[in-house]
C-alpha positions in Angstrom: -13.2 -2.3 -21.3 -11.0 -5.4 -21.0 -9.7 -6.6 -17.7 -6.9 -9.2 -16.9 -6.7 -10.8 -13.5 -3.2 -12.3 -13.2 -3.5 -13.9 -9.8 -5.9 -15.8 -7.6 -9.1 -13.8 -6.9 -12.4 -14.4 -5.1 -15.1 -15.9 -7.2 -17.6 -13.4 -5.9 -15.3 -10.6 -7.0 -14.9 -12.1 -10.5 -18.7 -12.3 -10.9 -19.1 -8.7 -9.8 -16.5 -7.5 -12.3 -18.2 -9.4 -15.1 -21.4 -7.7 -13.9 -19.9 -4.3 -14.7 -19.7 -5.3 -18.4 -16.0 -6.0 -18.5 -14.5 -8.4 -21.0 -12.6 -10.4 -18.3 -9.7 -12.8 -18.5 -8.6 -14.7 -15.3 -5.4 -16.6 -15.4 -3.6 -16.9 -12.0 -0.7 -18.8 -13.5 0.6 -15.8 -15.5 4.0 -14.6 -14.3 7.0 -12.7 -15.7 7.4 -13.3 -19.4 4.0 -15.1 -19.7 2.3 -12.1 -18.1 4.1 -9.7 -20.4 3.0 -11.7 -23.4 -0.6 -11.9 -22.2 -0.7 -8.1 -21.6 0.6 -7.6 -25.1 -1.9 -9.9 -26.7 -5.0 -9.2 -24.7 -4.2 -5.5 -24.3 -6.3 -5.0 -21.2 -7.4 -1.6 -19.9 -7.2 -2.9 -16.3 -4.7 -5.3 -14.7 -5.5 -6.8 -11.3 -2.8 -8.6 -9.3 -2.2 -9.8 -5.7 1.4 -10.9 -5.2 2.4 -11.1 -8.9 5.3 -8.9 -9.9 4.4 -6.2 -12.4 7.6 -5.0 -14.0 8.6 -2.4 -16.5 8.3 -4.7 -19.6 4.8 -5.9 -18.5 3.6 -2.3 -18.1 5.0 -1.3 -21.5 3.4 -4.3 -23.2 -0.1 -2.9 -22.8 -1.0 -0.1 -25.2 -4.4 0.4 -23.6 -3.4 -0.3 -20.0 -4.6 2.6 -17.8 -5.1 1.0 -14.3 -3.2 -1.5 -12.2 -5.0 -2.6 -9.1 -3.1 -4.4 -6.3 -5.7 -6.5 -4.6 -3.9 -6.0 -1.3 -2.3 -3.3 0.9 1.2 -2.7 -0.5 2.4 -1.9 -4.0 6.1 -2.9 -3.7 5.5 -5.7 -6.3 4.6 -3.1 -8.9 7.0 -0.8 -10.8 5.1 2.3 -9.7 7.7 4.7 -11.2 7.4 3.2 -14.7 3.6 3.2 -14.4 3.7 6.9 -13.4 6.0 7.7 -16.4 3.5 6.1 -18.7 0.4 7.7 -17.1 -0.9 4.4 -15.7 -2.8 4.6 -12.4 -1.7 2.3 -9.6 -4.2 1.7 -6.8 -4.4 -0.7 -3.8 -6.8 -1.8 -1.1 -5.5 -0.4 2.1 -6.9 -1.5 5.5 -9.1 -4.3 4.1 -6.8 -6.9 5.5 -5.9 -5.0 8.7 -7.8 -7.3 11.1 -6.5 -10.4 9.5 -2.9 -9.4 9.8 -3.4 -8.3 13.4 -5.0 -11.6 14.2 -2.0 -13.5 12.8 0.5 -11.2 14.6 -1.2 -12.1 17.9 -1.3 -15.7 16.9 2.5 -15.6 16.6 2.8 -13.8 19.9 0.6 -16.4 21.7 2.6 -19.2 19.9 5.9 -17.8 21.1 4.6 -17.3 24.7 3.1 -20.8 25.1 5.3 -22.6 22.5 2.2 -24.0 20.8 4.0 -25.3 17.6 6.5 -27.2 19.7 3.7 -28.6 21.9 2.0 -29.9 18.7 5.3 -31.4 17.3 6.0 -33.3 20.5 2.5 -34.7 20.8 2.5 -35.9 17.2 5.8 -37.6 18.0 4.3 -39.3 21.0 6.1 -37.2 23.6 4.4 -35.9 26.7 6.2 -33.0 28.3 3.9 -31.0 30.5 6.8 -30.2 32.8 8.6 -28.2 30.1 5.7 -26.6 28.4 4.1 -25.4 31.6 6.8 -22.7 31.7 5.4 -19.5 30.1 5.6 -15.8 31.1 2.0 -15.0 30.0 0.9 -11.8 28.2 -1.0 -9.8 30.8 0.9 -6.7 31.8 3.7 -7.2 29.3 4.5 -4.1 27.1 3.7 -4.4 23.4 5.8 -2.1 21.2 4.3 -1.2 17.8 6.2 0.2 14.9 3.8 1.8 12.5 0.3 2.9 13.6 -1.6 2.7 10.4 -4.8 0.6 10.2 -3.0 -2.7 11.1 -1.1 -1.1 14.0 -4.4 0.4 15.3 -6.0 -3.1 15.1 -3.0 -4.4 17.2 -3.7 -1.7 19.9 -7.3 -2.9 20.1 -6.3 -6.5 20.6 -3.6 -5.6 23.1 -6.2 -3.9 25.2 -8.1 -7.2 25.4 -5.0 -8.9 26.7 -4.4 -6.2 29.3 -1.1 -5.2 27.6 0.2 -1.6 27.8 1.3 -0.3 24.4 4.2 1.9 23.4 4.4 3.0 19.8 6.3 5.0 17.2 5.0 6.1 13.8 6.0 9.0 11.6 2.5 10.4 11.7 1.7 9.8 15.4 1.1 12.9 17.5 0.7 13.3 21.2 -3.0 13.8 20.7 -3.3 10.8 18.5 -1.5 8.6 21.0 -3.7 9.8 23.8 -6.8 9.0 21.7 -5.5 5.5 21.1 -4.4 5.0 24.7 -0.8 4.3 23.8 2.5 5.9 24.9 4.2 7.7 22.1 7.9 7.2 21.7 10.3 9.5 19.8 12.1 6.7 17.8 12.1 3.1 16.8 15.0 2.5 19.2 13.1 3.9 22.2 10.2 1.6 21.5 12.6 -1.4 21.3 14.3 -0.4 24.6 11.1 -0.4 26.7 8.9 -3.2 25.3 8.7 -6.9 25.9 7.3 -7.6 22.5 8.2 -5.6 19.3 5.8 -5.9 16.4 6.4 -4.2 13.0 3.6 -2.8 10.9 5.0 -0.4 8.3 4.7 -0.4 4.5 7.8 -1.1 2.5 9.2 2.2 1.1 12.7 3.6 0.5 12.5 5.2 4.0 11.5 2.0 5.8 13.8 -0.4 4.1 16.1 -1.7 6.8 14.2 0.4 9.4 14.6 -2.2 12.1 18.4 -2.4 12.3 21.2 -3.4 14.7 20.7 -0.4 16.9 17.1 -1.4 17.5 17.9 -5.0 18.3 20.8 -3.9 20.5 18.3 -2.1 22.8 15.8 -5.0 23.1 15.6 -6.9 26.3 17.2 -10.4 26.4 14.5 -13.0 25.6 12.1 -10.4 24.2 9.7 -11.3 21.3 10.1 -9.9 17.8 7.2 -10.1 15.3 7.2 -9.1 11.7 4.1 -9.4 9.6 4.8 -6.4 7.3 7.7 -7.0 4.8 10.9 -8.8 5.2 12.9 -6.0 3.7 12.1 -3.6 6.6 14.3 -5.6 8.8 18.1 -6.0 8.7 18.2 -9.7 8.4 21.8 -10.1 9.5 21.2 -8.0 12.6 18.2 -10.0 13.4 20.1 -13.3 13.2 22.8 -11.9 15.5 20.2 -10.8 18.0 18.6 -14.2 18.1 22.0 -15.7 18.9 23.3 -13.0 21.3 20.1 -11.9 23.1 18.0 -15.1 22.8 15.2 -13.2 21.1 12.1 -15.3 20.3 10.9 -14.4 16.8 7.7 -14.8 14.8 7.9 -14.1 11.1 5.2 -14.1 8.4 7.4 -12.4 5.8 10.9 -12.9 4.5 13.4 -11.0 2.4 13.4 -13.8 -0.3 10.0 -15.4 -0.9 8.8 -17.6 -3.8 6.7 -15.6 -6.2 4.2 -18.5 -6.6 1.8 -20.0 -4.0 4.0 -23.1 -3.7 7.6 -23.9 -4.2 10.9 -24.4 -2.5 12.0 -22.1 0.3 15.5 -21.5 1.6 16.0 -19.2 4.6 18.0 -20.6 7.5 16.4 -18.3 10.0 13.3 -20.4 10.2 15.3 -23.4 11.1 16.3 -21.9 14.5 14.6 -23.2 17.6 13.5 -19.8 18.7 11.9 -18.8 15.4 8.3 -19.6 14.3 7.5 -18.8 10.6 4.4 -18.8 8.6 3.9 -18.6 4.8 3.1 -14.8 4.3 -0.5 -15.6 5.1 -1.3 -12.5 7.2 -4.0 -11.2 4.8 -5.2 -14.6 3.7 -8.5 -15.0 5.6 -11.7 -15.4 3.8 -13.1 -12.3 5.5 -10.1 -10.2 4.3 -10.1 -11.5 0.8 -13.8 -10.9 0.3 -13.3 -7.3 1.6 -10.3 -6.8 -0.7 -12.3 -8.2 -3.7 -15.2 -5.8 -2.9 -12.7 -2.9 -2.7 -11.1 -3.9 -6.0 -14.5 -3.9 -7.7 -15.3 -0.5 -6.2 -12.0 0.9 -7.6 -12.7 -0.6 -11.1 -16.3 0.6 -11.2 -15.3 4.2 -10.2 -12.6 4.2 -12.9 -15.0 2.9 -15.6 -17.8 5.4 -14.7 -15.9 8.5 -13.8 -12.3 8.1 -14.9 -11.2 8.7 -11.3 -9.3 6.1 -9.2 -9.9 5.7 -5.5 -6.7 4.8 -3.5 -4.4 5.8 -6.3 -0.8 5.8 -5.0 1.0 7.5 -7.8 -0.7 10.9 -8.3 1.5 13.9 -7.8 1.3 14.9 -4.1 1.8 18.5 -4.8 1.3 20.1 -8.2 4.3 21.8 -9.8 2.0 24.5 -11.1 3.0 28.1 -10.4 0.2 30.1 -12.0 -3.6 29.7 -12.3 -5.3 30.9 -15.5 -9.0 31.5 -15.1 -11.1 31.7 -18.3 -14.8 32.4 -18.1 -16.4 31.6 -21.4 -19.6 30.7 -23.2 -20.1 26.9 -23.3 -19.5 26.4 -27.0 -17.2 24.3 -29.1 -13.7 25.5 -29.8 -13.1 27.8 -26.8 -10.8 25.5 -24.9 -9.0 24.5 -28.1 -8.3 28.1 -28.7 -7.0 28.7 -25.1 -4.8 25.6 -25.1 -3.5 26.4 -28.6 -2.3 29.8 -27.5 -0.7 28.3 -24.4 1.1 25.7 -26.6 2.3 28.4 -28.9 3.7 30.2 -25.9 5.4 27.0 -24.7 3.5 27.0 -21.5 2.7 23.6 -20.0 -0.7 22.8 -18.5 -0.2 20.9 -15.2 -3.9 20.5 -14.3 -7.2 21.8 -15.5 -10.9 21.7 -14.9 -13.9 23.2 -16.7 -17.0 23.7 -14.6 -20.4 24.4 -16.2 -23.0 26.8 -14.8 -26.7 26.2 -14.6 -28.5 26.0 -17.9 -25.1 25.1 -19.5 -24.8 28.4 -21.2 -21.5 29.5 -19.6 -18.5 27.8 -18.1 -15.3 28.5 -16.2 -11.9 26.9 -17.0 -9.3 26.8 -14.3 -6.0 25.9 -15.8 -2.9 25.4 -13.6 0.3 26.3 -15.5 4.0 25.7 -15.0 4.8 29.4 -15.7 3.1 32.7 -16.5 2.1 33.2 -20.2 3.5 36.4 -21.7 1.1 39.4 -21.9 0.8 38.9 -25.7 -0.5 35.4 -25.2 -3.0 36.5 -22.7 -4.2 39.2 -25.1 -4.6 36.6 -27.9 -6.6 34.4 -25.5 -8.9 37.3 -24.7 -9.4 38.6 -28.2 -9.0 35.5 -30.4 -12.4 34.0 -29.7 -15.7 35.8 -29.3 -16.9 33.3 -26.7 -14.2 34.2 -24.2 -15.8 36.4 -21.5 -12.8 37.1 -19.2 -9.3 36.1 -18.5 -7.3 36.4 -15.3 -4.0 35.1 -14.1 -3.3 34.4 -10.5 -0.2 33.4 -8.5 -0.5 30.0 -6.7 0.9 29.8 -3.2 4.3 28.1 -2.8 
């Protein structure tokens, strides 16, 4: 198999991928048209990226492309819908950077509380201002509000405990039992979290449902002078509403992500929000610790190895969540050539689509059982032809699948 890594990637991970026997090309400079051309000429079976955009033309350029791995948590930089339409797996590495992102989020919280960047700037300029910088509320006892309690949010809870900070949280999947287990107070909505916390930290993936999730109604309920932290994605926040809240409610803000970020590791950056005195920004580096990148590289290697050896893809994000199949055809048969071809031929003749299928072999490999999920029930005549048309078919049954 051929593999193209179109982004920076850990050296140890590259060596492990080569150790799998892959014909590997690594070119972190490939972007946009250059990446499309490289996929077309190399024709890789596997494409690995980090922040690089993988668009429709790039996916279509690869005739052999079967797997795209995002060496990171999200997949918003990949045209997942187009990959799905072409039968290309998309996988990611969830949770491997959770501790790193939580560490940066707390770094931003501490920086806002003690104004660490401003301290540094003044000292470098030769200014001593202990009188001003001695003013800080401190973190102990302050309420941390968390939006999204996945792996990163859970890491935030653990760190809040170390700072003696009570936690209120909202997440679509959070139950009362789950909240009790984590030791947090479950709130019914984003707005309720915003209303009762001193620090609001966002940790949700970017999806159509979360785009603009933190909007004017949430900022309106925040306390004057509260902290707002976003280390998830810029697009989950209504930027205009955030800007107004900074002005009208004196919010102090820590941002690692922005709505418009350069696609490369270096370049010009234009977003006036980071020029405001109450805003501290970092360069979307939440996941960029050595520990996190090594863990992500190892997970990427695991995904690729599993795909090579079994055809299965761990962490795939674009498999059908619920099969559209309505009927289950069960065919017991002798384990001989031509049986499945006969069954599938009759289904095709009857214009019945196979949604999923598996064929399990019994001990001694003399008999097998095919379980075939169908989009509709074959007519009785087709079932009769399946039974009688091949001497190695032992039995045929058709079952209704639950709604």
